N, C-alpha and C positions, 0 to 999 in steps of 0.2 A: 683719769676715767678712762682714756683711750689704752693704756697699759690693761686695765680691767678688760676691757673687751676685746683686748688681743689675745689675754693668756685664756679669756672663756672660749674663744674661738678654737684654739688650741687645743683645749681639753675635748672640746665637741669633736674634732676630726681625729685624736687618739680613740675616743670612745666607738665612732660610727668604722676607723678601720679592725677594733677589736669585732665587733658584730660580724664582720665581712669573714674574719679569719674563722672566728666559731662557728658561725652558721650557714656560712656561704654556700656548702653544699645542699642543705635544707631547703634553701629559697630556690635554687637552679631547677628542682623538679619539677614543681607546679607550671613553672613558666615555659618547661621544654612542654609538660603535657597540651597546655593551651594552644602553643605552636601546634601541635600535631592534631589539634582538635580543627585548624582551619586551614588545612592543607587540602585542595580540590584536588577532586578524581582527576587521574593524567589522562590526556587527548592526546590522539593521534593514529597508527599503524594499529590495526589490534584491540585497542582500549574497551570500545564498545564490547566488538565481540569477547572481549575477556568478561567482562560484567556478564554479559550475557549466559556463555558458559559457566560464571559462578553461580549465578541466579536459578538456572538449572530451567529455565522456559525463557521463550520468546514472547514479548509484547506483540500483539498485532492488533494496528487502528484497523477497524472494519467497520459493518453495518448489519445491521439486522432487519431492515425492513425494503430490501429488494430482491426479489424473485432473481431465481439462478446466479446473481453475485454474492449476495450476503444476504440471508434471511433465517429464520428458528423454521426448524422440522416441527413436525408434530409431538416429538418429543422436547421440545423446547431447546435443541442442539443446535449451535450456529454451524450453515452450512453453505453450499456454494462455490462457485467457480473461485473468486479472490480468497473465500477463505479455504479451499485447498489449499493453495499456493502457500498460506502461512503453514497450514499444518506440512507442505514438502520442506519448507525450511527447518523447521523441527525436526522430522525426520534425517535431514540431512546432518543437523548439528549434534543431537541427542542419541539419533537410532530411534526416534518415538514421536512420532505423529501427534501424540496428546502434549509433547510438552512445550502448549503454548496456551496463554491467557489473551482472551478478545475484548476490544476495549472498544465498545461503539463510540463512535463518530459523528458528529453532523457533518456538511458540507463545511461549513463557517469553523469545524475545530481541527480540520487535516493538519494544516497549515501550521498553527502555532503546538501541535502535538509531536509535529515532528521538529521544530525550531527549538522546544524545549526535554525533548528526548524523553518526552512522557511515554511513546512509543519506540518500537525499535523497529517498525517496519509498517511503512501505510500500505494497507492492499484493499482498496476502497474505491472504486471506479474513478479514479483521478486522472485526469487530462495531464498529460505531460506538456507545461507549456515553457517558454523562454524566461517569465518571471518567476514561476514556481522553482525551475530549477535554480534560480540566484537566490532566491530568499528560501525556501522552505527547507530543501538539503538535495539528496543527489538521487534523481530516478535511474531506474535499474535498465530494463529493457522491458520492449513492449509486447503485453500479453494481450492486448486485445483492441483490433484498430475499428476504430468507431467514425460516428458522424451526426451532427446536431441536426433533426428534424422538427415537426410539428405535427401534432395530433390535435383531429376537429372532431365535433360530430358529424356524424355519416348524413345525417339529414340536413347540414347544413350546404353541404355540394360544394364548399371550397375546394379545389385544387391547387390554388396558386397563391403565393406570397402576397400578391396585390391584392387578390380577393381579402385579404385580412387586412386592410387599411383603416385605420379605426377603432382594432379590435382592441378586446382587453386578453390580455395573454398571462396566465399563471405560470409563474418560472420559480426556481429557488433561489434563494439569495446565499453569498458568498461563493461563486459560482463561476465557470469560465460562458455556461448558457446565460446567464445575464448579461455580459457582454457581448455576447454572438449575436443574441436578439435585438440589442439596440442596433448594433451596427449591421445587421440585414436590413432592419427597416431604415435606417435612417440611409445607408447608401441606395435605396431606391425612393428615397423622399416620400416614404408613408410614415402613419401616424399611428399609436398604438398607445395602450395604457398598461404597464404592468403590474398585476398582483403578485406580490413578492411574498413568500415565508421562507423563514430558514431550515422548516418541518418538512422532509420532502412529501412526506405522507398526506401532510393539509395541502399542500399544493395540488396534489391530485383529488382527493377527495372534495377539495373546492371547485375545480374544473369539472369533474364529475355532477356535480351537484347543477349545474348550469351557471354558476356563477363569474364562469369566465369563457369566451368565445373559443378559446385553443389553449392550448398548453406545449411546452418545448424543453425538449432535452436531447440528451445522445438517443438516437434511434433503438440501442438495445433495450435501455431504460422505459424509453416509451412503450416498446414491447413487452417487457416484465410486466408493467403497472397495468397495462390493457389487460393480459391474461387475467389479474385478479379483478377485474372491475364486475358488476353482478352482470352486465350485460354487454361483453367486449365488441360484438359486431356491431353496436351502435355507434363505434368511434374508427375512424382511418388515420395511419400514419400516411402522412401525405408523400408522394416519390419524388420530396426534394432535400438534398442535404445541404447546408449550408456553412458546416464548418470541417476540419480534421481533429479528431478528437482520439491520439493514441493514448490510450486508458494504459497505466504505468504504475507498478510498485514504488514505493518510493522509500530511503532510509536517511537518518540523520546525517549531516557532515562531521567531517573530521576524521574516520574511519574507513580507509580504502580496503582493507581486510574485510569489514563487515559487508561493506559496499559490494565486492565482489563475489564472496561468499550466497549473494540472495542472485545474483546476474550467472552465479553458475549453474544455482538450482535450477532457473529459467532456463536456458542454454539444454541443460541436461532433459527435462520434460519434451522440449521441442525436438532435440536431437533423437529422445529415445522414440516418439510416433515414425519419426523418418526411417530410424532403422527397425521398425515394426518391435519393439520391446516393450510387452503390456502386462499389465496387472496378473494377468493368468498364463503367461509363458516367462517372467523373467528368470526364475529359476533355472529352467533349461537353460534359456539364452547366456547365460554366463559359459558356458562349453559351445557357443555359438564357432561355426566355421568361419564367421566374418571377423576379421582381427579389428573392423572398428565397432561391432558391439565388445567385444570383450576388453578392448581399452577403456568405453563409457561405464564396462559394470566392473570396472576393478579386479577383471582380471588376467589382465595383461597390460604390462607397462605405464603409463601414466598422463594424465593432462593437465597438472598443479595441484591435485588434491591435498599433499604435503605441505604444498608451500602455503594454502589456506588453511590448513590447520583441521582439515577433513578425512574421513577414512578412506581409503583407496576405495571402497565399494561403497559410498553414502550413495550412490543413484539406484544402488539397488533395493537400499530403506525408502527410498523415495518413490519409486514405481511401485514397491509392493504399499506404499501407504495410500496414495491417489491413484497410479495408474500413469499414461503419458498425458502430453498435452490435447491432445485429440480425445482421451477418454473424460478428461476433466470437463473440455466442453460438451461432449456428449451426453453426460451426466444430468447436466441442468438443463440443455439448450439444443440437444440434437434430435433426432427424429421421435423418440421414444423420453426424453428429458425430464427430469421431475419438474423441472419449473415453466416452463414454454418452447416452443421450437422456433428454431431463428437459423436461417440457412447460414453456414460459415461465413460463404463470402470471401473477404478482404484476410479472412481469417482461417482460410485453407494454407497447407503448407506450400511455399516458396514452387516447389515441384509438382503442386497440383493447382497451379494459378491464382496464389495467394500470397500474402506478403509474411505470413510466418517465416522467419528465417533465424538461424544460431550458428553462431561460429564453428567451427569442428572443434570436436575435443580431442586435442593431441598435443 
C-alpha cells in the first residue's frame, strides 16, 4: 500500500510540473493584472498636484450660504471672497479661472473632506488652530483676520457678556465657535444654554425668530448674516471680541508642492496690492520701471515659479481673473461691496496699519 501511495505521489508531481511548463506564462498574466489593480496612488511631493493637473480642474470645498465669503449670486453662480481664492488658484495652475469645481460643505464636513482628499483645497472661512493643523491637513496663509463676537436684539439693551448670564445662544456645531462660547461663559462663571444646529442657515433663522437670546460667530459672519435679515437694524453686534480667528485656506497633507502653490497664489495677491498691480493695469504693469513689479509678473527674473511647475507669468493670469487682495475684499465687503460693508481693520496691508503681510517674491 505504501509503495502504491508513493508511486501515486510521484505521478501527481510529474503531472503538476508538466502543467507549469506548458501553461505557466498564461497563468502569470492574470496574477500581474490583479496586482496592478490594487496599487495605491503614489504619495509625496507633487503627487496631488499632478493628479489635479491630469484631472484638469481644482476641487474646491466651500459654501453657498454666507454673503461676502461664499454664496450664490442672482444667476446661481458661486461667488465670494473665498470662492475668488479658488478661482485664483485655478488661474495659476491652468491659466483658466473657470477650471474649478465647487463642492459645498457644512462646517462639520470640512475636516473629513480634507482628510479623505475629497477636495484639493478648503476655502470656507475656516479658523486655523493647532488641533486642526495636526488633524485636518496643511493650513496655508491667513487671508482674513477675524474674531468671535455676539449678536443680540437691539431692543434687549445688552452690551456685555455678563448681561447674557442664563441666556439661550444659537450656535453652529462642529466649529471653534462652539468651544469659544463655552470657554467665554465658563471663564466668567456664567450659565447659558446652547441651541446647536449643523446648518448655519438654521442657526440664524432660529435666532431671528426670537427663539434664542443671542447668537455667536466670527464678527464678519455676523455682519454678513445681519445684512440679510428682514430688519438688520433690529440687531446689534456687541463691541466684544472673545477670540482670535485667523481664517485660512487649507490643503490635504502629503504634497508640499501643492501646499506651496496655494501659498504662492495668496502671497501674489497680497504683493500685487502692495505694488499697485490691479485687474485694470496688469497688462501695462508688465513693462513697469519697478523691478519688483516686473519680477512678480514674470517679465524679469524669477521667484520659484519653475520649481513649483507654474508658468513664469502665472501672477498675470491671477490678477486678470480676480484682481489683487484689496480688489477681492472691496468687491464683496468694501464701501460699495456686493454683499455688505465691513471696514478692513486688521485686514489692511501691513504698511497701512493692518496685519496682511506676505513674504517678498524673489
